[in-house]
C-alpha positions as CSV (number, residue, x, y, z in Angstrom):
1,A,20.6,-96.3,7.8
2,N,18.1,-94.1,9.6
3,N,15.2,-93.1,7.4
4,D,13.5,-90.0,8.7
5,D,10.1,-91.1,7.2
6,D,10.0,-93.7,9.9
7,T,10.3,-91.5,12.8
8,K,8.0,-88.9,11.9
9,L,4.4,-88.8,13.9
10,D,1.2,-88.5,11.6
11,I,-0.8,-85.8,13.4
12,T,-4.0,-85.3,11.8
13,V,-6.3,-82.3,13.2
14,Y,-10.2,-83.0,13.3
15,D,-13.0,-80.9,13.9
16,D,-15.5,-82.1,16.0
17,L,-17.9,-83.5,13.2
18,N,-15.2,-85.5,11.5
19,A,-13.4,-86.9,14.3
20,P,-12.9,-90.6,14.4
21,E,-14.7,-92.4,17.5
22,F,-12.0,-92.7,20.3
23,E,-14.3,-94.7,22.4
24,G,-11.7,-96.5,24.2
25,L,-10.3,-93.1,25.2
26,I,-13.4,-92.2,26.9
27,L,-12.7,-95.2,29.0
28,V,-9.3,-94.2,29.7
29,S,-10.5,-90.5,30.5
30,N,-12.8,-91.8,33.1
31,V,-9.9,-93.8,34.7
32,V,-7.5,-91.1,34.7
33,C,-10.1,-88.7,36.2
34,S,-11.2,-91.0,39.0
35,A,-7.4,-91.6,39.7
36,L,-6.9,-87.8,39.7
37,R,-9.4,-87.3,42.3
38,N,-7.7,-89.6,44.7
39,C,-3.9,-88.4,44.0
40,R,-2.3,-87.1,46.9
41,K,1.3,-86.1,45.5
42,A,1.8,-83.1,43.2
43,S,3.9,-84.8,40.9
44,N,1.1,-87.5,40.2
45,R,-1.3,-84.6,39.7
46,L,0.7,-82.9,37.2
47,I,1.4,-86.2,35.1
48,A,-2.5,-86.8,35.2
49,L,-3.0,-83.1,33.9
50,D,-0.5,-83.8,31.2
51,I,-2.0,-86.9,30.2
52,I,-5.7,-85.2,30.0
53,D,-4.3,-82.3,28.1
54,G,-2.7,-84.9,25.8
55,F,-6.2,-86.7,24.9
56,A,-8.4,-84.0,25.5
57,H,-8.1,-83.1,21.9
58,Y,-9.4,-86.6,20.6
59,L,-12.7,-86.3,22.5
60,N,-15.8,-84.6,21.6
61,D,-17.0,-81.3,22.9
62,D,-19.4,-82.9,25.2
63,I,-17.0,-85.2,26.9
64,R,-14.4,-82.6,27.4
65,L,-17.3,-80.2,29.1
66,D,-19.2,-82.6,31.0
67,R,-16.1,-84.8,32.2
68,L,-12.5,-83.2,31.7
69,V,-13.3,-79.5,32.5
70,P,-15.0,-80.2,36.0
71,Y,-11.9,-82.4,37.1
72,V,-9.4,-79.7,35.9
73,R,-11.4,-77.2,37.7
74,S,-11.4,-79.2,41.1
75,L,-7.7,-79.2,41.2
76,I,-7.8,-75.3,41.0
77,H,-10.1,-75.1,43.9
78,D,-9.2,-78.0,45.9
79,D,-10.3,-77.2,49.5
80,R,-8.9,-80.4,51.0
81,K,-5.1,-79.4,50.0
82,K,-2.8,-77.0,52.0
83,I,-1.8,-74.2,50.2
84,H,1.8,-74.7,49.5
85,E,4.4,-74.5,46.4
86,E,3.9,-77.7,45.1
87,H,0.0,-77.2,45.1
88,S,0.7,-74.0,43.5
89,V,2.4,-75.7,40.4
90,V,-0.5,-77.9,40.0
91,V,-3.2,-75.1,40.0
92,A,-0.9,-73.1,37.6
93,K,-0.9,-76.2,35.2
94,A,-4.6,-76.7,35.8
95,I,-5.1,-73.2,34.5
96,Q,-3.1,-74.1,31.5
97,V,-4.9,-77.3,30.6
98,L,-8.3,-75.8,31.4
99,S,-7.6,-72.8,28.9
100,R,-6.4,-75.3,26.2
101,I,-9.3,-77.6,26.6
102,L,-11.7,-74.9,26.4
103,S,-10.1,-73.5,23.3
104,Q,-10.6,-76.8,21.5
105,I,-14.4,-76.8,21.8
106,V,-16.0,-76.2,18.5
107,H,-19.8,-76.7,19.1
108,V,-21.2,-75.1,22.1
109,A,-24.4,-76.8,23.2
110,P,-27.2,-74.5,24.4
111,K,-26.7,-75.9,28.1
112,Y,-23.2,-74.7,28.0
113,A,-24.2,-71.1,27.3
114,R,-23.6,-69.6,30.7
115,L,-20.4,-71.9,31.1
116,F,-18.0,-68.9,31.1
117,P,-19.6,-66.2,33.2
118,D,-21.1,-68.7,35.8
119,Y,-18.3,-71.5,36.0
120,I,-14.9,-70.4,34.4
121,L,-15.1,-66.4,35.2
122,E,-16.1,-67.4,38.8
123,T,-13.1,-69.8,39.2
124,L,-10.9,-67.2,38.1
125,R,-12.2,-64.5,40.3
126,L,-11.9,-66.7,43.3
127,L,-8.3,-67.5,42.3
128,V,-7.3,-64.3,42.0
129,D,-9.2,-63.2,45.3
130,I,-7.8,-66.2,47.4
131,R,-4.2,-67.2,46.1
132,R,-1.3,-64.7,46.2
133,E,1.4,-66.9,44.6
134,E,3.3,-65.5,41.5
135,I,3.3,-68.7,39.7
136,I,-0.2,-68.8,39.8
137,R,-0.8,-65.2,38.9
138,I,1.7,-65.5,35.7
139,E,-0.2,-68.4,34.6
140,I,-3.5,-66.4,34.7
141,A,-1.9,-63.7,32.9
142,R,-0.5,-66.1,30.1
143,Q,-3.9,-67.7,29.6
144,L,-5.9,-64.8,29.8
145,A,-6.0,-63.6,26.2
146,N,-6.8,-67.1,25.2
147,L,-9.7,-67.5,27.8
148,A,-11.1,-64.2,26.6
149,L,-11.2,-65.2,22.9
150,T,-12.7,-68.5,24.0
151,G,-15.1,-66.8,26.3
152,K,-16.2,-64.9,23.2
153,Y,-16.6,-67.7,21.1
154,F,-18.9,-69.5,23.7
155,I,-21.1,-66.2,24.1
156,D,-21.3,-65.5,20.3
157,Y,-21.9,-69.2,19.5
């Protein structure tokens, strides 16, 4: 007999103040981000982005902003990689993950007040100016409302 209660996951949503410490996850995030920097294959980068997206929820805001956002952003503007279809998929996924990470921020420290105008919007502007791939433009359009709301939250905080 299969008991449905045994197969259900217990997912608890924490705000940043009540989140339990996931110190081990900070170490894992460092390893994944370091590995991400040296990944050559697009498929490995996509897997790393999925991992980052999955555990970003359990890290505090400072870790998300100091460690995850720069690594994810680096995939959007990676000058070392040739522009080709596989890289376009990675860029589109990075835009999605970046938007999700930023929307999870609860407390905006003063040092991040200019994050959106100076860093995120500049990243998107450069992306729109340089890249013409449809998959990237579609993902920007999909995430634009979320990024606008998150940006307003950062400015109003």
